[in-house]
N, C-alpha and C positions, 0 to 999 in steps of 0.2 A: 496770577501772582508773579511779581518780578523776581528775577534771580538775585540771590544774595551771595556774598563771599566774605571770608574772614581776612580782613586787611592785615591783621597781625601775623597770620600764617604766611602770607605772601612776603612780608618784610622779614620774617624769621628765616624763610628759605633763602631769600636773596642774601641776607646777612651771613648765614652759615656758610654758604658756598663761596661767597666773596672772601671771607676770612680764611677759609681753608686753602683755596686756590692761590690767592694773592700772597698769603703767608708763606706758602711753599716756594713759589716762584721768585718772590722778591727777597727771600731770606738773605742773600749775599749782600744787599745794600746796607744791612745793619752793621756791617764791619767797617763802614766808612763814616765820615762826618755827616751828621744829620741834624736838621732843625725841623721837627714835625710838631704841629699844633692843631687843635680843633678850632682855632680862630678862622673866621671867614675873611677873604681878601679878594680884590678885583683881579681880573685876568692880566697876565703879563706883568705881574708885580715882581720887583727884585727883592730878594731876601739875602742878607749877609749871614752865612753859616760860619760860626767861629770854630777855631781849633787851636789848641795850645802848641806853640813852637819851641819854647824854651822856658826854663825856670832860672831864677837868680841864683847866685853862688851860695853854697852852704857855708855858714859862719862857724868859725872856731872860737871857742870861749867868748860868746857874744855878751855884749852889755846892753844892746838894744835888740829886742826880739820882734820889732816891727819894721824890718828893712827888707827891701827886695820885693819882687812881684813876678807873676807869671806873664810871659809874653804871649799874646794872642794874635793870630792872623785871621783873615776872613776869606771865604770863597763866595763870590757873588753868584747867586743862582736866580734865574728868571723862571717863575712858575707859570704854567699854562693850565687851562681847564680841560681835563679829559673826561669824557662821558661816554658810557655805553648804555644805550636805551634799547628796549625790546617790548613788543606788545604781547599780551597774555590772553589766550583764547579761553572760552568757557570750558572747553574740554581739558585744557591744561590746568585750569583752576579746580575742576572736579576730580581730576586724576593726579594725585600728588606726585607720582613718579615722573609724569610728563613735565610738570612745573619744575621739578628738581633738575631734569635733564636740560630744560630750556635755560635755566639760570646757570648751570654749569658751563655750557658752551659760550655764553655771553661773558661770564666771569673769566673764562680762559682767554677770550679775545681781549678783555681789559688788561689782564696780566701780561699778555704778549706785548701789548702797546707800551706798558710801563717798563717792561724789561728792555725793550728797544730804546726807549728814552734813557733809561738808567745806564746803558752801556755805550751810548753814542760817543762819549769822549775817548773810547778805547781805540785809538787809531795810531798808526805809525807817525802821521803828521804831528800829532800832539806829543807823543812820548819820544820820538826819534828812533832812528834805526839802531842806535847803540843799545836801546832798551827794548828791542824786539827780538826775541829768541825764536829763530826759524827752525822748526822741526815738525815733521808730520806727527799727527796725533798718535798713530800706531807705533811710532818710533820714540816717543818721549821717554826719557829715562831719568834716573836720579841726578845725573850730571847736569841736565837741563834745569831741574829744580834748584840745584846748588848755584847755578849761574844767576837765576832770578833772585835767590836769597841774598847773594852777594850784592846785587844791584840795589836792593832795598834794605841793606843791613842796618842802616842808621835808624830805621823806623822802629820804635819800641814795640809795636805790634805788627805782625806780618800775616797777611791773609792771602789765601790761594783760592782761585775759582777756575774750574776746568770743565770742558765739555765731556760728554759721556765716555768716549773712547779713551781720551787721555786720562781721565779720572780712574778708569778701570785698571790702568796699568800699575797703579799703586795700591790696589786692594791687597790685603794680606792673603797669602796662600797657605800658610801654616802657622802654628803657634809661635814659632821663632820670629816670624815677620810681623806678627800682630802688633807689637809695640813700636814699629817703625813707621806707621802710617803718617803720623804728624810730621816727621822729618824736619822738625824745627819750626814749622809754621803754627801760628796760634789757632787758626781756623782753616778748615777745608770746606769748600762749597761745590756742589754739582750744579751746573747750569747747562741746559741743553738748547738754549736759544741765543744765538749771537747775530741775528739779522741786523740789529742796529749798530753793531761794532764795525770796525774797519775790515777791509777785505782780508779774508782768510784768518782773522783773529778768532781763537777758540779758548783763550785762557788769559788770566790776569793775576799777577802777584802784586800786592800793594799794601801800604800802610794806611791808617785811618784818614790821613790828610791828603791822600792822592785824589779823592773825589769828595764832593759835597752834595748832599741831597736836601731839598726843602719840600715841605708839603703843608697845605692848608685845606680848609673846606671851601667850597664855592659859596657864593652869596646866598643868604637865606630868604631873600625878599619874596620869592614865589611860594613860600611855605604855606600861606593861607589858601592857595589854589590846589594843594596836594591833598590826597586822601591820607597820606602818611609821609613824613620826612624825618629821618633819624640819622644820627652819626654813629659810626662804629670805628673801632681802632683795630688795625691788623695786628694780631699778637706777635710778639717777638721783635718787631721793628717799629711799632707805634704809628704806622701810616694811617692818617684819618681818611675815611671814605664816607660819603653821604649816600644814603639809600632813599630813593624817591619812588612813590607809587601814586599814580593819578589816573583819572578817567578822561579820555579824549572825547570832547563833544563832536568834533568833526568826523571821526571814524567810529565813535561809539564803542571804543575798545579800551580795555584796561592796559596801562603801560607801566613799566618799571624802569629804573635806571640806577647805575652806580656811578658816582662822580667823585673826582678829587682834583685838587690843584697840586701839580707835581713838577719838579724840575731838577736838573743836575748841573753842576759846575765843575770845571777842571781845577784841581788844586795843585799841589806840589808834584811836578812830574818826576822829580828825583825819588819820589816815594813809590814809584810804580814800574812794572815791567810787563810786557806783553808776551804771549805765546801765539805764534802764527805758523801756518803751513806755508810752503813756498808759493 
């Protein structure tokens, strides 16, 4: 009798781990301009991510209530197809914990790649030396955050992303300091991977229009050859990811993959400031 397996179980495990790991690691990108959709598009397609730059004047004693409009600008983002595939052995199928561990390490690899792409624009070349605050992570202090805040003061929303050592310097140590964690920033994010950013960059303060992200699903044309193909949305940020499961005739092995079309574009550099070590 031939072996059987529950395709839905495999998809559920891949989906759950992908949502958890990508959701945690990519949480910071939700603070910036995004255009995410479950539409499918070709590779290297350009998407224009809109963001509001200004509103018309407020009227005094108006006689016409249909005047003025909001000014929108765009960040051009080129999306590429990113895929992490892996084969699944019979032992992994029969032992659920093995399958879970297998998916975890591959979802982590996918998350690492997308984080590298997401932070690639964070370089001194892009933002300029005047917007690069140079201080060691272990020495970062309130004065450095104040400098970054001043640089992005015109942004209506101000977001902060820091590596672990720098982030830890601002954790509350007593009840009196508990209410000071925000320090005027609308959101704080911990990010421990900066491989894709510029040399020695470990933090970023920015408004929503500093960066633009776009994401779509890959082409569905091969769906008929799959045992299962389904789309999931990463909670909190809305990133679409395609989950595929298929059987390889050449290797006679079950395979799975997580795929997405993803890209980042540089927006208004005056809405951002870098933190870097010397």
